[in-house]
C-alpha positions in Angstrom: 17.4 -110.0 -92.3 14.9 -107.3 -92.7 16.0 -105.2 -96.1 15.9 -101.4 -95.4 13.4 -99.3 -95.4 14.2 -96.3 -98.1 12.6 -93.2 -97.4 9.5 -92.6 -99.8 9.7 -90.5 -103.0 8.4 -87.4 -103.2 5.0 -87.0 -104.6 4.6 -86.0 -108.0 2.8 -83.0 -107.9 6.2 -81.2 -106.8 7.8 -81.6 -109.6 4.8 -80.6 -111.8 4.8 -77.6 -109.7 8.7 -76.8 -109.8 8.2 -77.0 -113.7 5.9 -74.5 -113.7 7.8 -72.2 -111.5 11.2 -73.0 -113.9 8.7 -72.2 -116.8 7.9 -69.0 -115.2 11.3 -67.4 -114.6 12.9 -68.4 -117.8 10.7 -66.7 -119.6 12.2 -63.7 -118.5 15.7 -64.7 -120.2 15.8 -63.3 -123.7 14.4 -60.2 -121.9 16.7 -59.4 -120.1 19.6 -59.4 -122.5 17.3 -57.7 -124.5 17.4 -55.0 -121.6 21.2 -55.3 -121.1 23.0 -53.0 -122.9 26.4 -55.6 -122.8 26.8 -58.4 -125.5 24.9 -61.5 -125.4 27.2 -63.8 -124.2 28.4 -61.5 -121.3 24.9 -60.8 -120.2 24.6 -65.1 -119.7 28.6 -65.3 -118.2 27.7 -62.9 -115.9 24.0 -64.8 -115.2 25.8 -68.1 -114.7 28.3 -66.6 -112.4 26.1 -65.2 -109.6 23.9 -68.3 -109.9 26.9 -70.0 -109.2 27.5 -67.7 -106.3 24.4 -67.8 -104.8 24.2 -71.5 -104.9 28.0 -71.9 -103.9 26.9 -72.5 -100.0 23.6 -74.6 -99.8 25.6 -76.6 -102.9 28.7 -77.3 -100.4 26.4 -77.5 -97.5 24.5 -80.6 -99.0 28.1 -82.2 -100.4 28.5 -82.1 -96.1 25.4 -83.8 -95.4 25.9 -86.6 -98.1 26.6 -90.5 -96.5 28.8 -91.7 -99.2 30.8 -89.8 -102.1 29.2 -88.9 -104.9 29.4 -91.2 -108.1 32.1 -90.1 -110.6 30.0 -90.6 -114.0 27.3 -88.5 -112.5 29.8 -85.6 -112.1 31.2 -86.0 -115.4 27.2 -85.4 -116.6 27.2 -82.5 -115.0 30.1 -81.0 -116.3 29.1 -81.8 -119.8 25.7 -80.0 -118.8 27.1 -76.6 -117.7 29.5 -77.0 -120.8 26.1 -77.5 -123.1 24.1 -74.9 -121.1 27.2 -72.4 -121.8 27.3 -73.5 -125.6 23.4 -73.1 -125.9 23.4 -69.5 -123.8 26.2 -68.3 -126.1 24.3 -69.2 -129.4 21.4 -67.9 -127.8 22.1 -64.4 -126.5 24.2 -63.5 -129.8 21.3 -63.9 -131.9 18.9 -61.8 -129.8 20.9 -58.7 -131.2 20.6 -60.2 -134.7 16.6 -61.3 -134.6 13.0 -60.5 -133.2 12.8 -63.0 -129.9 9.8 -64.8 -131.3 12.3 -65.8 -133.5 14.3 -66.9 -131.2 12.3 -68.7 -129.1 10.9 -70.8 -131.9 14.0 -71.8 -133.0 15.5 -72.6 -129.8 12.5 -74.1 -128.6 12.7 -77.3 -131.6 14.9 -79.1 -128.8 11.8 -81.0 -127.7 11.6 -82.7 -131.1 15.2 -83.6 -130.7 15.0 -84.6 -126.7 11.7 -87.0 -128.4 13.6 -88.6 -131.2 16.9 -89.3 -129.3 14.4 -90.7 -126.1 13.1 -93.1 -129.0 16.1 -93.7 -131.1 18.6 -94.0 -128.6 17.4 -94.5 -125.0 14.4 -97.0 -126.4 11.8 -95.3 -124.3 8.2 -96.5 -125.5 6.4 -92.9 -126.0 2.8 -93.6 -126.3 0.9 -92.1 -129.7 -0.9 -89.7 -127.3 2.5 -88.1 -126.7 3.8 -87.7 -129.9 -0.3 -85.8 -131.1 0.6 -83.5 -128.1 4.5 -83.1 -129.0 2.9 -81.9 -132.4 0.4 -79.8 -131.0 2.8 -77.6 -128.6 5.3 -77.3 -131.2 2.6 -76.3 -134.1 1.1 -74.2 -131.3 4.3 -72.6 -130.6 4.9 -71.5 -134.1 2.1 -69.8 -134.4 2.1 -67.7 -131.4 6.2 -67.0 -131.9 6.7 -67.8 -136.0 4.0 -66.1 -137.2 6.1 -63.3 -138.9 8.8 -66.1 -140.3 6.1 -68.2 -141.6 4.4 -65.2 -143.7 7.8 -63.4 -144.3 10.4 -66.1 -144.5 13.8 -65.3 -144.4 16.2 -66.3 -142.1 19.4 -64.4 -140.5 22.4 -65.3 -139.3 20.8 -65.0 -135.6 17.6 -67.3 -136.7 20.9 -70.1 -137.7 22.4 -68.9 -134.4 19.4 -70.0 -132.4 18.2 -73.2 -134.8 21.9 -74.5 -133.4 21.3 -73.6 -129.7 18.2 -76.1 -130.1 20.7 -79.1 -130.7 22.8 -78.3 -127.5 19.5 -77.6 -125.6 18.4 -80.4 -126.4 21.5 -82.4 -125.2 21.6 -80.7 -122.0 17.7 -82.3 -120.8 19.1 -85.1 -121.5 22.4 -85.5 -120.0 20.5 -84.0 -117.3 18.0 -86.3 -116.9 20.8 -89.4 -116.4 22.7 -86.9 -113.9 20.0 -86.0 -111.5 19.4 -89.9 -110.5 22.7 -89.4 -108.5 23.3 -85.8 -108.1 21.0 -83.7 -105.2 19.8 -80.9 -107.4 21.8 -77.9 -105.6 25.2 -80.1 -106.3 24.2 -80.3 -110.1 22.8 -76.7 -110.7 26.2 -75.4 -108.8 28.4 -77.6 -111.1 26.0 -76.9 -114.2 26.7 -73.3 -113.6 30.1 -73.0 -113.0 30.9 -75.2 -116.3 28.5 -72.9 -118.2 29.9 -69.7 -116.6 33.7 -71.1 -117.7 32.5 -72.0 -121.1 30.8 -68.1 -121.5 33.8 -66.5 -120.1 36.3 -68.5 -122.7 34.0 -67.1 -125.4 33.5 -63.6 -124.6 37.3 -63.3 -124.2 37.7 -65.1 -127.4 35.4 -62.7 -129.2 36.8 -60.0 -127.1 33.6 -58.3 -125.4 34.2 -55.9 -122.3 33.6 -57.9 -119.1 32.9 -54.4 -117.1 31.8 -50.5 -117.9 28.7 -51.0 -118.1 25.8 -49.0 -116.4 23.8 -49.2 -113.6 20.5 -50.9 -115.3 22.9 -53.4 -116.6 24.4 -54.3 -113.8 20.9 -54.8 -112.2 19.6 -57.2 -115.2 22.8 -59.1 -114.2 21.6 -59.9 -110.9 18.1 -60.2 -112.0 18.7 -62.7 -114.9 21.1 -64.7 -112.5 19.0 -64.9 -109.4 15.2 -65.2 -111.2 15.8 -66.6 -114.3 19.1 -68.9 -113.8 18.9 -69.6 -109.7 14.7 -69.8 -109.8 14.1 -71.5 -113.6 17.3 -74.0 -113.7 17.1 -75.5 -110.2 13.4 -75.6 -110.4 13.4 -77.5 -113.6 16.6 -79.7 -112.6 14.1 -80.5 -109.6 11.8 -81.9 -112.1 14.4 -83.8 -114.6 14.9 -86.1 -110.9 11.2 -87.0 -111.3 10.0 -87.1 -114.6 11.4 -88.0 -118.2 13.4 -85.3 -119.9 10.4 -86.1 -123.0 7.7 -84.9 -120.8 9.7 -82.5 -119.2 11.0 -80.6 -123.4 7.5 -80.1 -124.5 6.1 -79.0 -121.6 9.3 -76.0 -121.4 7.5 -74.9 -125.0 5.1 -72.6 -122.5 7.9 -71.0 -122.5 8.6 -68.7 -125.3 4.6 -67.9 -125.6 5.4 -66.2 -122.0 8.3 -65.3 -123.4 6.6 -63.5 -126.0 3.6 -62.2 -124.1 5.7 -60.8 -121.9 7.4 -58.8 -124.6 4.9 -57.3 -125.9 4.7 -54.2 -123.5 8.4 -54.3 -123.3 9.4 -54.5 -127.0 6.1 -53.4 -129.0 6.2 -56.7 -130.8 2.3 -57.6 -130.6 0.2 -60.5 -131.0 -2.5 -61.0 -133.7 -5.3 -63.6 -133.1 -3.5 -66.5 -134.9 -1.3 -66.0 -132.2 -3.6 -66.2 -129.1 -5.1 -69.0 -130.9 -1.8 -70.9 -131.5 -1.2 -70.0 -127.6 -4.3 -72.3 -126.6 -3.0 -75.5 -129.0 0.4 -74.9 -127.6 -1.5 -75.4 -123.9 -3.6 -78.3 -125.2 -0.3 -80.3 -126.8 1.4 -79.8 -122.9 -2.2 -81.0 -121.9 -2.0 -84.2 -124.1 1.8 -85.1 -123.3 1.3 -85.1 -119.9 -1.6 -86.4 -119.2 -0.7 -90.3 -120.3 1.4 -91.4 -117.6 5.0 -91.4 -118.6 8.1 -93.2 -117.1 8.5 -91.3 -113.9 12.2 -91.2 -112.3 12.2 -92.7 -109.0 
């Protein structure tokens, strides 16, 4: 009896293209929070809610096209990914009002280091030496670009502590997403994630007594733009990439996102850069190239 012919996997360049789109879209996240007049966790809640509403119909249509029921374990992982994303954004958005955008993006994006260590020690991924060199370049360059002031004037605030703690949830999100996406369509997965994250953030907002209404028109537009652009496009693109690429490759590449955030923040917030930080940006790009140059495991 002949074996059934499996559909060909999408070309790998699509995963990298999606990753690039995700980096660009997510680079606006902290800036959207800064432009909003609402508390950070409230902005994050509406961002997730808007994205969940936008993805509801496409996700339900994707479910209707399923020829078999979805496995229970990946569904539970998707719910867990939503909770992790909600906790990450609750901590990160709360830190925006307490520290510089440069500081919080640096500390939140220590996540690739946690991802690499977990992949190596817990999931036994064999990562080449060039990967570790690229990771060192990426994190080191990011330190110069978005943490120059922190290095020149060492001082950790409560906002910095929140951003550092958020990196643990961010790393866990990558690892859980990598495994859930092996069995779940990207639209279904991201719909569940956005619903779960919105639920967690709603609980955070209610427990902290944050207002959920009464904002000016610009803030409502920020809610809509962040849900459509950063969450709807950004996280959807990254989730697609994680269906084909390992988290250990995706997470270091995402360090380009805070570098772009810092560059975009220059005209919007006046947080300028010096030549050392520009040099750090070049080091980040070199590290990303080294991480992705060697053939890391590709998920089929």
